C-alpha positions as CSV (number, residue, x, y, z in Angstrom):
1,X,25.4,-4.4,-7.8
2,X,26.4,-0.4,-7.2
3,X,26.3,-0.1,-10.8
4,X,22.7,-1.4,-10.6
5,X,22.0,1.4,-7.9
6,X,23.7,4.0,-9.7
7,X,21.4,3.7,-12.6
8,X,18.2,3.5,-10.8
9,X,17.3,7.2,-10.7
10,X,17.7,7.5,-14.5
11,X,14.4,7.3,-16.3
12,X,13.0,4.9,-18.0
13,X,12.2,6.2,-21.6
14,X,9.5,4.3,-23.4
15,X,9.0,7.2,-25.8
16,X,5.2,6.0,-26.0
17,X,2.9,8.2,-28.6
18,X,-0.4,9.4,-27.3
19,X,-2.2,8.9,-24.1
20,X,0.6,7.2,-22.6
21,X,3.0,10.3,-23.2
22,X,3.5,10.6,-19.3
23,X,4.9,7.0,-19.0
24,X,8.5,8.4,-20.8
25,X,9.6,9.9,-17.3
26,X,9.3,6.8,-14.7
27,X,11.8,6.2,-12.3
28,X,12.6,3.2,-10.1
29,X,11.7,5.5,-7.2
30,X,8.6,6.8,-8.4
31,X,7.3,3.0,-9.8
32,X,8.0,1.9,-5.8
33,X,6.6,4.6,-4.1
34,X,3.3,4.0,-5.9
35,X,3.4,0.5,-5.3
36,X,3.6,1.1,-1.5
37,X,1.0,3.5,-1.7
38,X,-1.8,1.6,-4.1
39,X,-1.0,-1.4,-1.7
40,X,-1.6,0.4,1.6
41,X,-5.1,2.0,-0.1
42,X,-6.5,-1.4,-1.8
43,X,-5.6,-3.5,1.8
44,X,-7.3,-0.4,3.8
45,X,-10.4,-0.8,1.8
46,X,-10.5,-4.2,1.8
47,X,-10.4,-4.5,5.2
48,X,-13.4,-1.7,5.4
49,X,-15.6,-3.3,3.1
50,X,-14.8,-6.6,5.0
51,X,-15.9,-4.8,8.3
52,X,-19.2,-3.6,6.8
53,X,-19.9,-6.9,5.2
54,X,-19.3,-8.5,9.1
55,X,-21.7,-5.6,10.1
56,X,-24.2,-6.7,7.8
57,X,-23.6,-10.6,8.1
58,X,-24.4,-10.0,12.2
59,X,-27.6,-7.8,11.1
60,X,-29.0,-10.9,9.2
61,X,-27.8,-13.7,11.3
62,X,-31.6,-13.3,13.1
63,X,-29.9,-14.5,16.2
64,X,-28.3,-18.0,15.6
65,X,-25.6,-18.6,17.5
66,X,-23.1,-19.6,14.4
67,X,-23.7,-16.8,12.2
68,X,-23.2,-14.5,14.5
69,X,-20.0,-15.7,16.2
70,X,-18.7,-16.2,12.5
71,X,-19.7,-12.1,11.7
72,X,-18.0,-11.4,15.0
73,X,-15.0,-13.0,14.1
74,X,-14.9,-11.5,10.5
75,X,-16.0,-8.0,11.9
76,X,-12.8,-8.7,14.5
77,X,-10.3,-9.7,11.4
78,X,-11.4,-6.5,9.4
79,X,-10.4,-4.8,12.5
80,X,-7.3,-6.4,13.3
81,X,-6.5,-5.8,9.6
82,X,-6.8,-2.2,9.7
83,X,-4.8,-1.6,12.8
84,X,-2.1,-3.7,10.5
85,X,-2.4,-1.5,7.5
86,X,-2.5,1.1,9.7
87,X,0.6,0.7,11.7
88,X,2.6,-0.1,8.4
89,X,1.9,3.4,7.8
90,X,3.1,4.7,11.1
91,X,6.1,2.7,10.7
92,X,6.9,3.9,7.2
93,X,6.7,7.9,8.6
94,X,8.9,6.6,11.7
95,X,11.3,5.3,8.8
96,X,11.3,8.5,7.6
97,X,11.2,10.7,10.6
98,X,14.4,9.1,12.6
99,X,16.1,7.9,9.2
100,X,15.8,10.2,6.8
101,X,13.9,7.8,4.5
102,X,10.6,8.7,2.6
103,X,9.8,5.5,0.9
104,X,5.9,7.9,0.0
105,X,8.4,9.7,-2.2
106,X,11.8,7.8,-2.5
107,X,14.2,9.0,-4.4
108,X,17.6,7.4,-5.2
109,X,20.9,9.6,-5.7
110,X,22.9,9.1,-9.1
111,X,26.5,8.1,-7.7
112,X,29.5,6.9,-9.8
113,X,30.3,3.6,-8.7
């Protein structure tokens, strides 16, 4: 297990010619950091669009109680989702502040076993 962690900072050499030549310097920390950032952005955008669609559903409900209730539930779910995404971001920043582990710029030390 320690051997795997020791080699985690080594670059993955794909040696792909052409426009994909930037892939030759990938690291495990860079991949994890990019995945965390992408998940946060996709989740925030998805919940924002859910909020907008819920608002449109509310406007077009025409006073029908069932449709208005469904739109209100969707807006509530979207707001809860946004709070969860921003809370996760805040927790990541707090972990970086208190423990010195910056998950948004993750690097692994190359230590010998």
